N, C-alpha and C positions, 0 to 999 in steps of 0.2 A: 324285490319280498317289499311285503309291505311291513313298519311297527307299528308295536302298540301304541296307546296315545300316550296311556300313562295318566288318564283321567278318565272320568264317566262322568257321562251324559247328564244334557239336559234331563230332569225330574221328573217323567211325565206320565209315573205310576199310575195307578184307580186307587185310591187312600178306600182302606173298607168303612163300610158305613158307619156313623157313632148311633144312631137309633134305629133298628129297622130290629124286624121278626128272628129266627133263629137262624132263616135258612139262607135267610139275606145274607147274616151278618158270618155266616161259615161260608160262606160264596164268594161275599168279598173278602175275608182274609187269604181264602187258597187265593184271587186273582191276582192278589196284591203281592201276595208270594211266588207266582208265574213270574211275572212281568217284572217280580226284582231278580230274577235268574235271567234275566233277559239285560234287562240294563246291567246288570254287574259285569255281563260280559261284553256289552259293547264297549267299542274301541281295543279291544286286543286281535294281534295279527292274528291271524291262521294258527302261524309255526307256534307263537305264544298259548293260546287255544289247549293247542297237544303236547305241550311241551311240563315233562313231568319233571318237578322238585322233588320231587318227596318219593321213597322210596318203592313205593306201592304201583300201582295202574294207575291213578287217580291225575285225568286232567282236566281242564274247565271242559274242551268239547265231548269229554269220556262221561259226566256226570248231566252232562245235560241229555246226552244219550240217556245215558241211565234214564234220566226222568220221564226220558220220550217212552220209555218201551214202559214204565213204571205206571203210567199214565192209562194206556191202554190194557195193561194186564190188569189195574184194577177196576174199573167202566166199562171197558168192553169186554172184555173176559169172564170177570167176574159178577157183574153187575148188570151187564148185558146178556152175560151167557154165549157170547158166539164162539167159536172156534175156531181153529189156525188164523190166531188175531200176531200179526209178523212181532218180532224180538229179536233181539240179536243174543240173548241168553240161552243153552243147549247146558244139556245135562253134559255132552262133551264138549263146552265152555262159561264153563260158570263168570267171567270175566268178561263175556264176547262184547257186551256194550262199550266196556270202556274201551275199548284195544280202537286207539285210533291212527291214522294214516299223513302221510303226506299230500293225501287226494281228496281228504274228509275235508270241508272246510266251514269254519266258524257259521257261517250266513247258509247255509247248506243245515248242520247240527241244529239250529235256530228255526230253522224253517221247521225242522222232523216236530221238535218241541211245540211249537204253536201250535202246529197240525193235531199232531196227538193231547194236545191240552182243551183244541176246539169239538174234537171229535169226545173228548171226554163230559165237556158242558153239555154237547145233543140230546147225549147219556145218560146226563143224571137229569136231564132237562123231562123227559119221559114217566121220571118217577118221583112219588113222596119219599123223604126223609127216612120213613119209614119205613119201607114194601123192600123183601127180604132178596137179595141179588139170587140169580137162574142161576149161577153159575159158583164153585165152591160149596154144594151141598146146602146152601141157601143158608149160610154160618154169619153171613154178613148184612147189615142193612142199608140203604145210602147214608144217612146219618156218622157212617162207624166210617162208612169208604173217605168223606169227605173229613173226614177228622183224620182220619191215620193220613191222606193226602198230606194236609196242611202239616204235620209232622214230620212227613218224609220229604216235603219240598222246601219246608225252615230247615231243618242239617243242611241238607244237599245244600241250600243259598246262603247258608255259612261258611261248607266247606272252600265253597265259589270265593266269594266275599278274602276268602285269608289267602286262596291260589293266588289272586287278585292283586293283592298287596303284594305279593313277593312279585310276581311277576313281572308290573309295574310300577306298583307303587300309589295304585289310585286305590283311597279309600273315599270311603264313603254312607251314610245310609241304608 
């Protein structure tokens, strides 16, 4: 069994542009936060990534799986109007994405999250910021979804940051 490193790796996250248009700035901050999720998890063992240190089901792996499902839900389902988008959440198990077992490796969880983010970028590239969503009755536009994803990803990145410190003491930006 591999143990966690207790340290964060070299920081290679993409910096959001200091000068840029609205879309470039919004997407730059979202991509920085997406990379921060992976950065904060790098160096954790599979066991620590799945370890519960809170009374809830919250774990690093569970949060990353949740974020993968959220990416797919907002971009593929809501924005693009796709049907049958995969999700671990269901009416029967509202915590499905947070249920992590010893068989779930952090590498697989991160790879799925990175794939979901790539899918989201592909969908977003097809639309203008003011385009209405094809799903969810067109109530949202791409700008709202991108800004919401900054909020959602940033909030959970903060959770991952705290969990990482509790798990192996690693701290950093």
